N, C-alpha and C positions, 0 to 999 in steps of 0.2 A: 504494500500500500504506500501511496505517496503521502507523507506527513503534511505537505503543504495544502492538500485538498481533503475535504471530508469525503470519505469513501467507506463503503460497507461490504462485508463478506458474509455470505450465507453460512451459518454454522450448524443449523439443525432444521429438520422438517417438522411441520405440524401435521399429525395424523388424525384423520376424521374419526367419528364415532364408530364407523364400520371397521376400524383398526387396520385398514389397508390403504385407503386413499390419502394422498398428500393434498392438503387443502391450503397450505401456506408454508412460509419459511421464516426463520428467525435470523436476523442479520445483526452482526456486531460491527458497529462503526469504529473508525480509528480513534474516535473520542472516548471509546469504552462503553458507550450507550448501546442498548439493545433495542431493536424495533421488529415489528411483525409486518410481513408482506403477505397478503392473502391472494389466493388464486382469483380468477376472473369472476367467481361466484360470491366473493366477499366473505365476511366473518361467519363462522359456523362452529358448532361444537367440536372440540378436540378431545381425543382420548389419550394421546401421549405425544411426547416429543422424541424424535430419533435423530441423532443420538441424544440420550438423556442429558439434561443440564443440571448444574448444581442448584441447591435450594435458593441461593441468593439470586441467581439468574432467573429462576422460575418466579420468584417474588417480583423481580423487576418487570417482567412481562405480565404479571398477574395471571399465572397459569390456572389458578383455581377458578377464576371467572370464565376462562376459555372453555372449561369443561361443562359450563352451565349454559352456553349459548344454544340457540335453537339449531337443530340439524338442518341440513339442506332440504330434506324431504318432509320436515315438520309443517 
């Protein structure tokens, strides 16, 4: 990454409630911040993160609330 520019790298996949479909990605910016990028269908319930992240990173993206979002088919 170029330290003169703000850049992000995908570090994990967000897996849907069906436990198979990737519905988004978690990015780590060179500032250290984390952000979520959803697929074209937008936010929806997540069952897990792959690869798993530490508890502090999960808290930063509020993983608990991601498990409560409506499913795509709800």
